SERO-896479 format. One record per residue (C-alpha): x, y, z; residue in three letters; residue number from 0. Coordinates in steps of 0.5 Angstrom, whole numbers, plus 500, padded with zeros to 3 digits. Example, Ala and Ser with C-alpha at 12.3 -4.5 7.8 and 13.67 -1.06 7.14 Angstrom:
+-----+-----+-----+-----+-----+
!   x !   y !   z !   r !   k !
+-----+-----+-----+-----+-----+
! 525 ! 491 ! 516 ! ALA !   0 !
! 527 ! 498 ! 514 ! SER !   1 !
+-----+-----+-----+-----+-----+
***
This chain:
+-----+-----+-----+-----+-----+
!   x !   y !   z !   r !   k !
+-----+-----+-----+-----+-----+
! 098 ! 513 ! 404 ! MET !   0 !
! 095 ! 510 ! 410 ! ASN !   1 !
! 097 ! 502 ! 409 ! ILE !   2 !
! 092 ! 500 ! 415 ! ILE !   3 !
! 086 ! 503 ! 411 ! GLU !   4 !
! 088 ! 500 ! 404 ! LEU !   5 !
! 089 ! 493 ! 408 ! LEU !   6 !
! 082 ! 494 ! 410 ! LYS !   7 !
! 080 ! 496 ! 403 ! ALA !   8 !
! 083 ! 490 ! 400 ! ALA !   9 !
! 079 ! 486 ! 405 ! LEU !  10 !
! 073 ! 489 ! 403 ! TYR !  11 !
! 075 ! 487 ! 396 ! GLY !  12 !
! 076 ! 480 ! 398 ! LEU !  13 !
! 069 ! 479 ! 401 ! VAL !  14 !
! 066 ! 483 ! 395 ! GLU !  15 !
! 069 ! 478 ! 390 ! GLY !  16 !
! 067 ! 472 ! 393 ! ILE !  17 !
! 060 ! 473 ! 396 ! THR !  18 !
! 058 ! 477 ! 390 ! GLU !  19 !
! 058 ! 471 ! 385 ! TRP !  20 !
! 056 ! 466 ! 390 ! LEU !  21 !
! 049 ! 466 ! 393 ! PRO !  22 !
! 051 ! 468 ! 400 ! ILE !  23 !
! 049 ! 475 ! 399 ! SER !  24 !
! 055 ! 480 ! 398 ! SER !  25 !
! 052 ! 486 ! 401 ! THR !  26 !
! 050 ! 482 ! 408 ! GLY !  27 !
! 057 ! 480 ! 408 ! HIS !  28 !
! 060 ! 487 ! 407 ! MET !  29 !
! 055 ! 490 ! 412 ! LEU !  30 !
! 057 ! 484 ! 417 ! LEU !  31 !
! 064 ! 485 ! 416 ! LEU !  32 !
! 063 ! 493 ! 418 ! ASN !  33 !
! 061 ! 491 ! 425 ! GLN !  34 !
! 068 ! 488 ! 426 ! PHE !  35 !
! 073 ! 492 ! 421 ! VAL !  36 !
! 071 ! 499 ! 420 ! THR !  37 !
! 074 ! 504 ! 415 ! LEU !  38 !
! 076 ! 511 ! 417 ! ASP !  39 !
! 072 ! 514 ! 412 ! VAL !  40 !
! 065 ! 519 ! 412 ! SER !  41 !
! 058 ! 516 ! 412 ! LYS !  42 !
! 057 ! 518 ! 405 ! ASP !  43 !
! 063 ! 515 ! 403 ! PHE !  44 !
! 062 ! 509 ! 406 ! TRP !  45 !
! 055 ! 508 ! 403 ! ASP !  46 !
! 058 ! 510 ! 396 ! MET !  47 !
! 064 ! 505 ! 397 ! PHE !  48 !
! 059 ! 499 ! 399 ! LEU !  49 !
! 056 ! 499 ! 392 ! VAL !  50 !
! 061 ! 502 ! 388 ! VAL !  51 !
! 066 ! 497 ! 390 ! ILE !  52 !
! 062 ! 492 ! 385 ! GLN !  53 !
! 064 ! 495 ! 379 ! LEU !  54 !
! 071 ! 491 ! 380 ! GLY !  55 !
! 067 ! 485 ! 381 ! ALA !  56 !
! 063 ! 487 ! 374 ! ILE !  57 !
! 069 ! 488 ! 370 ! LEU !  58 !
! 071 ! 481 ! 372 ! ALA !  59 !
! 064 ! 478 ! 368 ! VAL !  60 !
! 066 ! 483 ! 362 ! VAL !  61 !
! 073 ! 480 ! 361 ! VAL !  62 !
! 071 ! 473 ! 362 ! LEU !  63 !
! 064 ! 473 ! 358 ! PHE !  64 !
! 067 ! 478 ! 353 ! PHE !  65 !
! 066 ! 474 ! 347 ! TYR !  66 !
! 059 ! 471 ! 349 ! GLN !  67 !
! 057 ! 478 ! 350 ! LEU !  68 !
! 060 ! 482 ! 344 ! ASN !  69 !
! 055 ! 482 ! 338 ! PRO !  70 !
! 060 ! 486 ! 334 ! PHE !  71 !
! 065 ! 480 ! 334 ! SER !  72 !
! 068 ! 479 ! 327 ! PRO !  73 !
! 068 ! 471 ! 329 ! SER !  74 !
! 061 ! 471 ! 330 ! LYS !  75 !
! 056 ! 470 ! 323 ! GLY !  76 !
! 050 ! 473 ! 322 ! LYS !  77 !
! 046 ! 468 ! 327 ! ASP !  78 !
! 051 ! 469 ! 332 ! GLY !  79 !
! 050 ! 476 ! 332 ! ARG !  80 !
! 043 ! 476 ! 332 ! LYS !  81 !
! 043 ! 471 ! 338 ! ALA !  82 !
! 047 ! 476 ! 342 ! THR !  83 !
! 043 ! 482 ! 341 ! TRP !  84 !
! 037 ! 477 ! 343 ! ARG !  85 !
! 041 ! 476 ! 349 ! LEU !  86 !
! 042 ! 483 ! 351 ! TRP !  87 !
! 035 ! 484 ! 350 ! GLY !  88 !
! 033 ! 479 ! 355 ! GLN !  89 !
! 038 ! 482 ! 360 ! ILE !  90 !
! 035 ! 489 ! 359 ! ILE !  91 !
! 028 ! 486 ! 360 ! LEU !  92 !
! 030 ! 482 ! 366 ! ALA !  93 !
! 033 ! 488 ! 369 ! CYS !  94 !
! 026 ! 492 ! 368 ! LEU !  95 !
! 023 ! 490 ! 375 ! PRO !  96 !
! 029 ! 492 ! 379 ! ALA !  97 !
! 029 ! 498 ! 376 ! ALA !  98 !
! 022 ! 500 ! 376 ! ILE !  99 !
! 021 ! 498 ! 384 ! ILE ! 100 !
! 029 ! 499 ! 386 ! GLY ! 101 !
! 030 ! 506 ! 384 ! ILE ! 102 !
! 024 ! 509 ! 388 ! PRO ! 103 !
! 025 ! 505 ! 394 ! LEU ! 104 !
! 033 ! 505 ! 394 ! ASP ! 105 !
! 034 ! 510 ! 400 ! ASP ! 106 !
! 028 ! 507 ! 404 ! TRP ! 107 !
! 031 ! 500 ! 404 ! MET ! 108 !
! 038 ! 503 ! 406 ! GLU ! 109 !
! 035 ! 506 ! 412 ! GLU ! 110 !
! 030 ! 501 ! 414 ! HIS ! 111 !
! 033 ! 494 ! 412 ! LEU ! 112 !
! 040 ! 494 ! 414 ! GLY ! 113 !
! 040 ! 491 ! 421 ! SER ! 114 !
! 044 ! 485 ! 423 ! PRO ! 115 !
! 037 ! 481 ! 424 ! PHE ! 116 !
! 034 ! 483 ! 417 ! VAL ! 117 !
! 040 ! 480 ! 414 ! ILE ! 118 !
! 040 ! 474 ! 418 ! ALA ! 119 !
! 033 ! 472 ! 417 ! ALA ! 120 !
! 034 ! 473 ! 409 ! ALA ! 121 !
! 040 ! 469 ! 410 ! LEU ! 122 !
! 036 ! 463 ! 413 ! ILE ! 123 !
! 030 ! 464 ! 409 ! VAL ! 124 !
! 034 ! 463 ! 403 ! TYR ! 125 !
! 038 ! 458 ! 405 ! GLY ! 126 !
! 032 ! 454 ! 407 ! ILE ! 127 !
! 029 ! 455 ! 400 ! ALA ! 128 !
! 036 ! 453 ! 396 ! PHE ! 129 !
! 036 ! 446 ! 400 ! ILE ! 130 !
! 028 ! 445 ! 399 ! ILE ! 131 !
! 029 ! 447 ! 391 ! ILE ! 132 !
! 035 ! 442 ! 390 ! GLU ! 133 !
! 031 ! 436 ! 394 ! SER ! 134 !
! 025 ! 437 ! 390 ! VAL ! 135 !
! 029 ! 437 ! 384 ! ARG ! 136 !
! 033 ! 431 ! 386 ! GLU ! 137 !
! 027 ! 427 ! 388 ! HIS ! 138 !
! 024 ! 428 ! 381 ! LYS ! 139 !
! 030 ! 426 ! 378 ! ALA ! 140 !
! 031 ! 419 ! 382 ! LYS ! 141 !
! 023 ! 418 ! 380 ! ARG ! 142 !
! 025 ! 419 ! 372 ! ILE ! 143 !
! 031 ! 414 ! 373 ! ALA ! 144 !
! 027 ! 409 ! 376 ! ALA ! 145 !
! 022 ! 410 ! 371 ! GLU ! 146 !
! 028 ! 409 ! 366 ! ALA ! 147 !
! 031 ! 403 ! 369 ! SER ! 148 !
! 024 ! 400 ! 369 ! SER ! 149 !
! 023 ! 402 ! 361 ! GLY ! 150 !
! 017 ! 406 ! 362 ! HIS ! 151 !
! 021 ! 413 ! 362 ! ALA ! 152 !
! 018 ! 418 ! 357 ! LYS ! 153 !
! 023 ! 423 ! 358 ! HIS ! 154 !
! 031 ! 421 ! 357 ! MET ! 155 !
! 037 ! 426 ! 359 ! ALA ! 156 !
! 042 ! 427 ! 354 ! LYS ! 157 !
! 047 ! 423 ! 357 ! ARG ! 158 !
! 045 ! 416 ! 359 ! SER ! 159 !
! 043 ! 415 ! 366 ! PHE ! 160 !
! 049 ! 410 ! 367 ! GLU ! 161 !
! 054 ! 416 ! 366 ! ASP ! 162 !
! 051 ! 420 ! 371 ! ILE ! 163 !
! 054 ! 419 ! 378 ! GLU ! 164 !
! 049 ! 423 ! 382 ! THR ! 165 !
! 042 ! 425 ! 383 ! PRO ! 166 !
! 045 ! 432 ! 383 ! SER ! 167 !
! 047 ! 431 ! 376 ! GLU ! 168 !
! 041 ! 428 ! 374 ! LEU ! 169 !
! 037 ! 433 ! 376 ! ALA ! 170 !
! 041 ! 438 ! 372 ! ASP ! 171 !
! 040 ! 434 ! 366 ! GLU ! 172 !
! 033 ! 434 ! 367 ! ASP ! 173 !
! 032 ! 442 ! 367 ! ALA ! 174 !
! 028 ! 444 ! 361 ! ALA ! 175 !
! 033 ! 450 ! 359 ! ILE ! 176 !
! 040 ! 448 ! 358 ! GLN ! 177 !
! 043 ! 453 ! 354 ! ASP ! 178 !
! 042 ! 461 ! 355 ! VAL ! 179 !
! 041 ! 462 ! 348 ! LYS ! 180 !
! 035 ! 458 ! 348 ! LYS ! 181 !
! 032 ! 461 ! 354 ! MET ! 182 !
! 025 ! 464 ! 353 ! PRO ! 183 !
! 023 ! 471 ! 354 ! TRP ! 184 !
! 018 ! 470 ! 359 ! LYS ! 185 !
! 023 ! 466 ! 363 ! THR ! 186 !
! 028 ! 472 ! 363 ! ALA ! 187 !
! 023 ! 476 ! 365 ! PHE ! 188 !
! 021 ! 472 ! 371 ! GLY ! 189 !
! 028 ! 471 ! 373 ! ILE ! 190 !
! 028 ! 479 ! 373 ! GLY ! 191 !
! 022 ! 479 ! 378 ! CYS ! 192 !
! 026 ! 474 ! 382 ! PHE ! 193 !
! 032 ! 479 ! 382 ! GLN ! 194 !
! 027 ! 484 ! 386 ! VAL ! 195 !
! 028 ! 480 ! 392 ! LEU ! 196 !
! 035 ! 482 ! 393 ! SER ! 197 !
! 033 ! 489 ! 395 ! MET ! 198 !
! 033 ! 486 ! 402 ! ILE ! 199 !
! 040 ! 486 ! 405 ! PRO ! 200 !
! 042 ! 478 ! 406 ! GLY ! 201 !
! 038 ! 476 ! 400 ! THR ! 202 !
! 043 ! 476 ! 395 ! SER ! 203 !
! 042 ! 478 ! 388 ! ARG ! 204 !
! 045 ! 472 ! 385 ! SER ! 205 !
! 042 ! 468 ! 390 ! GLY ! 206 !
! 035 ! 470 ! 388 ! SER ! 207 !
! 036 ! 470 ! 381 ! THR ! 208 !
! 039 ! 463 ! 381 ! ILE ! 209 !
! 033 ! 461 ! 385 ! ILE ! 210 !
! 028 ! 464 ! 380 ! GLY ! 211 !
! 032 ! 460 ! 374 ! GLY ! 212 !
! 032 ! 454 ! 378 ! LEU ! 213 !
! 024 ! 454 ! 379 ! LEU ! 214 !
! 023 ! 457 ! 372 ! LEU ! 215 !
! 026 ! 450 ! 369 ! GLY ! 216 !
! 034 ! 453 ! 368 ! CYS ! 217 !
! 040 ! 448 ! 369 ! SER ! 218 !
! 044 ! 451 ! 375 ! ARG ! 219 !
! 050 ! 453 ! 369 ! SER ! 220 !
! 044 ! 457 ! 366 ! VAL ! 221 !
! 042 ! 460 ! 372 ! ALA ! 222 !
! 049 ! 462 ! 374 ! ALA ! 223 !
! 051 ! 465 ! 367 ! GLU ! 224 !
! 045 ! 469 ! 366 ! PHE ! 225 !
! 045 ! 471 ! 373 ! THR ! 226 !
! 052 ! 474 ! 371 ! PHE ! 227 !
! 050 ! 477 ! 365 ! TYR ! 228 !
! 044 ! 481 ! 369 ! LEU ! 229 !
! 049 ! 484 ! 374 ! ALA ! 230 !
! 052 ! 488 ! 369 ! ILE ! 231 !
! 047 ! 493 ! 368 ! PRO ! 232 !
! 044 ! 492 ! 375 ! VAL ! 233 !
! 051 ! 494 ! 378 ! MET ! 234 !
! 053 ! 499 ! 373 ! VAL ! 235 !
! 047 ! 503 ! 374 ! GLY ! 236 !
! 047 ! 502 ! 382 ! ALA ! 237 !
! 054 ! 504 ! 382 ! SER ! 238 !
! 052 ! 510 ! 378 ! GLY ! 239 !
! 046 ! 512 ! 382 ! LEU ! 240 !
! 051 ! 512 ! 388 ! ARG ! 241 !
! 056 ! 516 ! 385 ! LEU ! 242 !
! 051 ! 521 ! 383 ! VAL ! 243 !
! 048 ! 522 ! 390 ! LYS ! 244 !
! 055 ! 522 ! 393 ! TYR ! 245 !
! 057 ! 528 ! 389 ! PHE ! 246 !
! 051 ! 532 ! 389 ! LEU ! 247 !
! 051 ! 532 ! 396 ! LYS ! 248 !
! 058 ! 536 ! 395 ! GLY ! 249 !
! 063 ! 531 ! 397 ! ASN ! 250 !
! 069 ! 530 ! 393 ! ALA ! 251 !
! 074 ! 524 ! 394 ! PHE ! 252 !
! 080 ! 525 ! 398 ! THR ! 253 !
! 087 ! 522 ! 396 ! THR ! 254 !
! 086 ! 517 ! 401 ! THR ! 255 !
! 079 ! 515 ! 399 ! GLU ! 256 !
! 081 ! 515 ! 392 ! ALA ! 257 !
! 086 ! 510 ! 394 ! GLN ! 258 !
! 081 ! 506 ! 398 ! ILE ! 259 !
! 076 ! 505 ! 393 ! LEU ! 260 !
! 081 ! 503 ! 387 ! GLY ! 261 !
! 084 ! 498 ! 392 ! VAL ! 262 !
! 077 ! 495 ! 393 ! GLY ! 263 !
! 075 ! 495 ! 386 ! CYS ! 264 !
! 082 ! 492 ! 384 ! VAL ! 265 !
! 082 ! 486 ! 389 ! VAL ! 266 !
! 074 ! 485 ! 388 ! ALA ! 267 !
! 076 ! 484 ! 380 ! PHE ! 268 !
! 082 ! 479 ! 381 ! ILE ! 269 !
! 078 ! 475 ! 386 ! VAL ! 270 !
! 071 ! 475 ! 382 ! SER ! 271 !
! 075 ! 472 ! 376 ! ILE ! 272 !
! 077 ! 466 ! 381 ! LEU ! 273 !
! 070 ! 466 ! 384 ! SER ! 274 !
! 066 ! 466 ! 377 ! ILE ! 275 !
! 071 ! 460 ! 375 ! ARG ! 276 !
! 070 ! 456 ! 381 ! PHE ! 277 !
! 062 ! 457 ! 381 ! LEU ! 278 !
! 061 ! 455 ! 374 ! MET ! 279 !
! 066 ! 449 ! 375 ! GLY ! 280 !
! 062 ! 447 ! 381 ! PHE ! 281 !
! 055 ! 447 ! 379 ! VAL ! 282 !
! 057 ! 442 ! 373 ! LYS ! 283 !
! 057 ! 436 ! 378 ! LYS ! 284 !
! 054 ! 439 ! 385 ! HIS ! 285 !
! 048 ! 443 ! 387 ! ASP ! 286 !
! 047 ! 449 ! 391 ! PHE ! 287 !
! 045 ! 445 ! 398 ! LYS ! 288 !
! 052 ! 447 ! 401 ! PRO ! 289 !
! 051 ! 454 ! 400 ! PHE ! 290 !
! 044 ! 453 ! 403 ! GLY ! 291 !
! 047 ! 450 ! 409 ! TRP ! 292 !
! 052 ! 456 ! 410 ! TYR ! 293 !
! 047 ! 461 ! 409 ! ARG ! 294 !
! 043 ! 458 ! 415 ! ILE ! 295 !
! 049 ! 457 ! 420 ! LEU ! 296 !
! 052 ! 464 ! 418 ! LEU ! 297 !
! 045 ! 467 ! 420 ! GLY ! 298 !
! 044 ! 463 ! 426 ! ALA ! 299 !
! 051 ! 465 ! 428 ! ALA ! 300 !
! 049 ! 473 ! 427 ! VAL ! 301 !
! 043 ! 472 ! 431 ! ILE ! 302 !
! 047 ! 469 ! 437 ! ALA ! 303 !
! 052 ! 474 ! 436 ! TYR ! 304 !
! 048 ! 480 ! 436 ! PHE ! 305 !
! 043 ! 477 ! 442 ! LEU ! 306 !
! 049 ! 476 ! 446 ! LEU ! 307 !
! 052 ! 483 ! 445 ! ALA ! 308 !
! 046 ! 487 ! 446 ! ALA ! 309 !
+-----+-----+-----+-----+-----+
***
């Protein structure tokens, strides 16, 4: 047993578990980490590991949201089961754009868009997008609050304006879609179209779908929750595809490689549980601007590092 390699695998699992669910790009962070901490494995195994480690992260979603996603739960009535099947229908619909466009372009994207500068550019661009979107939402919320205080508001949030402490909270109260179960089909499909953008490393799958959800009228909680659900078929499908490609090339796991993959997935699962709980709690009272600023600073640091290293 190679302890050093297993510790490296645990580090990758830690990074995967944190960055898969926060809108800061898991693949981007993993590729950047590989510049400094390299696993002693073949290129084929590394390419497979980078994707399949996500299975640990996705298991966390299944565990945390098992009741919401289980249409066979005995405690759900007829309407509850119907709503769950409707949710699964929207999840599948939202995954179609990524499947149709992503599968044919998977190898090309991997070969041409994995450079640090592409990752850095995506980090910065989507960081700016988060800040602009949240600023626009808060500006609209402040205008509504001003109208309400003067007695001319045509729209009132569920809570009184006096109970809402920040423009960030008010902006979320103003969102049209406050419950995943009430999301229109066209909104689900629209979020799925935004998910296609995540094919570019550094974009972030969760980042692109959350941005899509916000632009299409979802609250932060709804956008984040639906993002978690979308990850199940997308990441299971992507992992399965990579495993098939890996074995079709005649590869097989060595004992060390199996241990590396196992450790990475287990750590990713544990850390993902904590990350998902953190994000769902965070977005109830805060906006996504901190993640936007983080993306911009990280992108700038990446550009500076590789320019100096060149």
